C-alpha positions, 0 to 999 in steps of 0.5 A: 361403678363405673361403665367399663370402657373396652377396645375391641381389636383383632386381625383381618377376618378374625371376627371383630365385627362378629364379636362387635355385634355380639357384645352389642346383643349382649348389652354393651354400647358399640362403636366401631372406629371403621365406621367413625373413620367413613363418616369423617371421609364425608366431613368438609375439612378431612376431605379438603386435607386428603384431596390437598395431600393426595389429588383428585385420584383418590376422588370420585367426583365430590365424594372419597373413593375409600379403595383408591384411597387405600391402595395409595397409602397402603403401598409400601412406597407411601410410608409418609402418606399412611403416616400423615392420613393416621396422624389426621384420622387417629386423634379424630377417631380418638374425639368420637370415641370418648364423645360416644363413651360419654353418651353411652355412660349416661344412658340410663340404665347404663350399658353393661359396656361401652366397647370401641372395635379398633383394629389398630387398637395398639398400632395408634397407641392407644390401650391406656384409654380403656378399662381392658382390651379384647383381641379377636383370634382365629386360625390362619386358615379360617381368617383366609376362608373369610376373606375369600372374596376380598382382594389378597394383595391389598389385604396382605399389604393391609396385615403386615402393617398390623401388629400379628394376632399373636401379639394382640393376643400377648397384650389384650385384657382379654383373648376370644378364639373365633374358630367355633360357631357365634353361639361359642363366641357370645358364650366367651364375651359374655364371659368377659362382660361378667368379668369386667361387670365385677 
């Protein structure tokens, strides 16, 4: 049986990273698209393209200042810049995910699943790549608490660019509600992996 290839998504503060860590501890091979994006920003070609488009203002010396870039591309007046950056990054992230999938599937023993955490999985139009998708959702009040230490203005702008939690849940193959303990989340994810392994 082929190793299931799973896309994991959810809203800001829903607990995607916690879910990814739990899936790994349950025997899945995991990859974070955000981690891939951070690595890509260190790539010479990507860094050069970003500097050409946005100038030195989004760099701190030779290093990309991700916060400055986020402020720029998530500003409502810069939709073209956001789309340009997505068109640059999304195909590269997809390629890395496929490479990761191929390497993980060759492991002996194979993982229970190969899971890619992609906050913009549906927005990027990539769910068809996956055997299944999981949406992690949580109550808005709990998500706000989890995000309490972050810059709320920029988070609101980012969330406005994403599908709602309800829409992600409707599109996902599996929905996991992360309103309880980590152990409760783990139990739900274990049940999903069991279903995928059938």
